[in-house]
C-alpha positions in Angstrom: -16.4 -28.6 54.6 -13.6 -26.7 53.9 -14.0 -23.5 52.4 -12.3 -21.5 50.1 -10.3 -18.2 51.5 -10.4 -16.6 48.4 -11.8 -16.9 44.8 -10.6 -18.9 41.9 -9.1 -16.1 39.2 -7.8 -19.8 37.7 -9.5 -19.3 34.0 -8.5 -23.0 33.2 -8.5 -26.3 35.1 -5.2 -27.4 36.4 -4.0 -31.5 35.2 -2.2 -33.1 38.5 -0.2 -35.5 35.7 3.6 -34.9 35.8 4.4 -33.6 32.0 7.8 -33.4 31.1 9.0 -29.1 30.6 12.7 -27.7 29.7 13.2 -24.3 31.7 15.7 -21.9 31.0 16.8 -18.2 31.2 15.1 -16.1 28.6 18.3 -13.3 29.4 21.9 -13.4 30.1 22.3 -14.2 33.8 24.7 -14.7 36.2 23.6 -17.7 37.0 22.3 -19.6 34.1 20.7 -23.1 34.1 19.1 -24.9 32.1 16.8 -27.6 33.5 14.1 -30.9 32.6 12.4 -31.7 34.9 8.4 -32.9 35.8 5.5 -30.2 36.5 3.6 -30.5 39.5 0.2 -29.4 37.6 0.1 -27.8 35.1 -2.8 -26.0 32.9 -3.1 -24.7 28.9 -1.7 -21.5 29.7 0.6 -22.2 32.8 2.9 -24.4 34.6 4.1 -25.6 38.3 7.3 -27.3 39.5 10.4 -27.3 41.6 13.2 -27.1 40.3 16.7 -27.9 41.6 18.1 -24.5 41.8 16.5 -21.5 44.0 17.6 -18.5 41.2 13.5 -17.8 39.8 11.7 -14.5 41.7 8.8 -12.8 40.5 8.1 -10.9 36.9 11.8 -13.3 36.0 10.8 -14.2 31.8 11.9 -17.5 31.3 12.1 -20.2 28.2 9.7 -23.0 28.9 9.3 -25.7 26.8 5.9 -27.5 26.9 5.5 -30.8 26.7 9.3 -31.6 26.2 10.4 -35.1 25.1 13.8 -35.9 23.9 12.9 -38.5 21.4 13.7 -38.1 17.8 10.9 -36.2 15.6 9.1 -34.8 19.4 7.3 -31.8 18.8 8.1 -29.4 21.5 6.7 -26.1 21.6 8.6 -23.4 23.4 6.9 -20.6 25.0 8.2 -17.1 26.3 6.7 -17.4 30.2 6.9 -15.2 33.6 7.3 -16.3 36.8 3.9 -15.3 38.2 4.5 -17.0 42.0 7.7 -18.3 44.0 6.3 -20.7 46.6 9.0 -21.4 49.8 9.2 -24.8 50.0 10.4 -27.3 53.0 14.3 -28.5 52.7 15.2 -25.3 51.1 13.6 -25.6 47.5 11.0 -23.3 45.5 7.5 -24.0 43.9 7.5 -22.0 40.8 4.7 -20.9 39.2 4.8 -19.2 35.5 2.4 -18.0 33.3 3.0 -19.1 29.3 2.9 -16.0 27.8 2.7 -16.7 23.6 4.4 -19.8 22.2 7.7 -18.8 20.1 7.7 -20.4 16.3 10.8 -21.0 14.6 10.2 -21.2 10.6 7.7 -20.1 8.4 5.0 -20.0 11.1 4.3 -16.5 12.4 3.2 -15.8 16.4 -1.2 -14.2 16.3 -2.1 -13.1 19.1 
């Protein structure tokens, strides 16, 4: 039997079903990116993914559209997120965990927290 090395801190259960997301920087950067990619796992308030570029670092702010679909009439919810963890993966890749801080509403709705 395997015992975890530390106590589980996650408040929401994780789904390992891939969902498409869109990730882009929330501030101007030297290396601009806009990626549409699947999640490795996700919960209601966080996502984990493997991006094509390696520009992510802890505490970086990003815009996350979750879930993302390009179909006409899709309801794509955009969030402001903060990178909480960057894992080094084989093949010079990164695994990036992002905490979804708050939704972004465009139009007449107000952001309530």
